[in-house]
C-alpha positions as semicolon CSV with decimal commas, in nm:
position;residue;x (nm);y (nm);z (nm)
1;M;-1,001;7,320;-3,723
2;E;-1,268;7,093;-3,608
3;E;-1,171;6,717;-3,595
4;H;-1,386;6,470;-3,758
5;K;-1,408;6,097;-3,689
6;Y;-1,323;5,855;-3,986
7;E;-1,318;5,452;-4,016
8;I;-1,100;5,305;-4,243
9;T;-1,177;4,940;-4,323
10;Y;-0,918;4,760;-4,519
11;I;-0,893;4,395;-4,657
12;I;-0,578;4,213;-4,620
13;R;-0,469;3,905;-4,828
14;P;-0,542;3,615;-4,612
15;D;-0,203;3,412;-4,708
16;L;0,007;3,689;-4,533
17;E;0,205;3,559;-4,245
18;E;0,105;3,677;-3,895
19;G;0,443;3,871;-3,843
20;A;0,411;4,051;-4,198
21;K;0,045;4,141;-4,135
22;N;0,151;4,300;-3,813
23;D;0,425;4,486;-3,998
24;L;0,188;4,609;-4,256
25;V;-0,076;4,712;-3,989
26;A;0,210;4,906;-3,819
27;K;0,339;5,081;-4,143
28;F;-0,044;5,179;-4,225
29;D;-0,105;5,334;-3,878
30;K;0,208;5,519;-3,866
31;V;0,124;5,659;-4,216
32;L;-0,194;5,799;-4,036
33;T;-0,036;5,939;-3,738
34;D;0,272;6,079;-3,931
35;N;0,005;6,298;-4,127
36;G;-0,164;6,415;-3,841
37;A;-0,444;6,167;-3,740
38;K;-0,499;6,043;-3,392
39;I;-0,589;5,674;-3,402
40;I;-0,878;5,574;-3,159
41;D;-0,839;5,185;-3,207
42;S;-0,709;4,981;-3,489
43;K;-0,785;4,595;-3,481
44;D;-0,842;4,313;-3,685
45;W;-1,216;4,246;-3,750
46;S;-1,227;3,899;-3,865
47;K;-1,130;3,658;-4,158
48;R;-1,435;3,642;-4,395
49;R;-1,534;3,479;-4,731
50;F;-1,618;3,722;-5,020
51;A;-1,903;3,691;-5,231
52;F;-1,677;3,715;-5,527
53;E;-1,316;3,672;-5,593
54;I;-1,111;3,975;-5,536
55;G;-0,735;3,961;-5,705
56;G;-0,750;3,589;-5,702
57;Y;-0,858;3,532;-5,343
58;N;-1,213;3,396;-5,179
59;E;-1,139;3,533;-4,847
60;G;-0,952;3,804;-4,656
61;I;-0,871;3,945;-4,341
62;Y;-1,058;4,285;-4,241
63;H;-0,896;4,543;-4,040
64;V;-1,055;4,855;-3,891
65;V;-0,905;5,169;-3,785
66;N;-1,121;5,452;-3,599
67;M;-0,949;5,770;-3,599
68;T;-1,001;6,158;-3,574
69;T;-0,840;6,426;-3,798
70;S;-0,865;6,787;-3,877
71;D;-0,785;6,764;-4,248
72;K;-0,788;6,474;-4,523
73;T;-0,396;6,466;-4,559
74;A;-0,381;6,157;-4,346
75;I;-0,655;5,975;-4,523
76;D;-0,524;6,072;-4,875
77;E;-0,158;5,954;-4,773
78;F;-0,307;5,615;-4,687
79;D;-0,546;5,582;-4,971
80;R;-0,227;5,667;-5,202
81;Q;-0,010;5,410;-5,026
82;S;-0,277;5,142;-5,014
83;K;-0,321;5,153;-5,368
84;Y;0,035;5,050;-5,414
85;S;0,061;4,781;-5,179
86;D;0,001;4,410;-5,308
87;D;-0,097;4,324;-4,943
88;I;-0,419;4,538;-4,931
89;L;-0,697;4,402;-5,162
90;R;-0,957;4,672;-5,082
91;Q;-0,996;4,972;-4,851
92;M;-1,268;5,220;-4,760
93;T;-1,301;5,522;-4,550
94;V;-1,599;5,649;-4,402
95;R;-1,653;5,960;-4,218
96;R;-1,853;5,881;-3,905
């Protein structure tokens, strides 16, 4: 199967401690790699103010993951688990 490039951007709540944020990022990177994705890079983008309140927060830490995968299993599992995480306010996946 042909591999496709994807970009996942997710917003982490701003009051999360640095160690807990790093653990969260490692956990979700592992979700992707365990389900067949190859991570090209995974990095914090910046802390930004929102145009409107999300979950009681006015700002959040944007994290961007660039990856390749041949099927959507990794993306589906990331999406499922991120919906149940209180530490991720929003997420978006784009095929590049």
